[in-house]
C-alpha positions in Angstrom: -23.2 -37.7 5.2 -21.9 -34.3 4.1 -18.4 -33.4 5.2 -18.5 -30.7 7.9 -16.5 -27.5 7.4 -14.3 -26.5 10.2 -15.6 -23.6 12.4 -13.9 -20.2 11.9 -13.5 -18.1 15.0 -12.5 -14.5 15.4 -9.0 -15.4 16.5 -8.6 -17.4 13.2 -9.5 -14.4 11.2 -7.1 -12.2 13.1 -4.3 -14.7 12.7 -4.9 -15.4 9.0 -5.8 -12.0 7.8 -2.3 -11.0 6.7 -2.0 -14.2 4.6 -5.4 -13.7 3.1 -4.7 -10.1 2.3 -1.5 -11.3 0.5 -3.4 -13.9 -1.5 -6.0 -11.5 -2.6 -3.4 -8.9 -3.6 -1.5 -11.6 -5.5 -4.6 -12.6 -7.5 -5.5 -9.0 -8.2 -2.0 -8.5 -9.5 -2.5 -11.5 -11.8 -5.7 -9.9 -13.2 -3.9 -6.6 -13.6 -1.1 -8.3 -15.6 -3.7 -9.6 -18.1 -5.4 -6.2 -18.4 -2.2 -4.1 -18.7 -1.5 -4.8 -22.4 -5.0 -3.5 -23.1 -4.3 -0.3 -21.3 -0.9 0.5 -22.8 -1.9 -0.4 -26.4 0.3 -3.4 -26.8 -2.5 -5.9 -27.1 -3.0 -7.3 -30.6 -6.8 -6.7 -30.3 -7.5 -4.1 -27.6 -10.7 -4.7 -25.7 -12.4 -2.0 -23.6 -13.8 -4.5 -21.2 -10.2 -5.1 -19.9 -10.0 -1.4 -19.2 -13.1 -1.6 -17.0 -11.7 -4.6 -15.2 -8.4 -2.8 -14.7 -10.2 0.1 -13.1 -12.1 -2.3 -10.7 -8.8 -4.0 -9.8 -7.2 -0.7 -9.0 -10.2 0.2 -6.8 -10.0 -3.1 -5.0 -6.2 -2.8 -4.5 -6.6 0.7 -3.1 -9.2 -0.5 -0.6 -7.0 -3.5 0.3 -4.1 -1.2 1.0 -6.4 1.4 2.6 -5.2 4.1 0.3 -8.6 5.9 0.6 -8.2 6.5 4.4 -5.9 9.3 5.5 -2.6 8.4 7.0 -2.6 8.7 10.7 -0.3 11.2 12.3 1.8 10.0 15.3 0.2 10.8 18.7 3.4 12.4 19.9 3.1 16.0 20.8 6.1 18.1 19.9 6.5 21.6 21.3 7.7 24.4 19.0 10.8 24.7 21.2 11.7 21.0 20.6 11.1 21.5 16.9 13.3 24.5 16.7 16.1 22.7 18.6 15.9 19.8 16.2 16.0 22.0 13.1 19.0 23.9 14.5 20.8 20.6 15.3 20.1 19.3 11.8 21.2 22.5 10.1 24.5 22.4 12.0 25.1 18.8 11.0 24.4 19.7 7.4 26.7 22.7 7.5 29.4 20.5 9.0 29.1 18.0 6.1 29.1 20.7 3.5 32.2 22.5 4.7 35.3 21.6 2.8 38.0 19.8 4.8 40.6 22.2 6.1 
């Protein structure tokens, strides 16, 4: 009789996704470490195949860290009056720090 694999449910995926993302990133870093000497010219016998692999690793890492999607702006609406008050307050704080002690 074949051993039965445990069922994987959606809540398992949600719970384990940070750990799996970490493991994938760690393994991609290990591959990058092998390829790096071929990129910077320190390998005894440079091989162009490692350069191709390094490019693929960078593409996977950027997908993993979601670097291809734009950063989301906060959903907080700030009025121009609030922004002006904040800038004025910060400028006064900066001027106070820059003034020599009397």
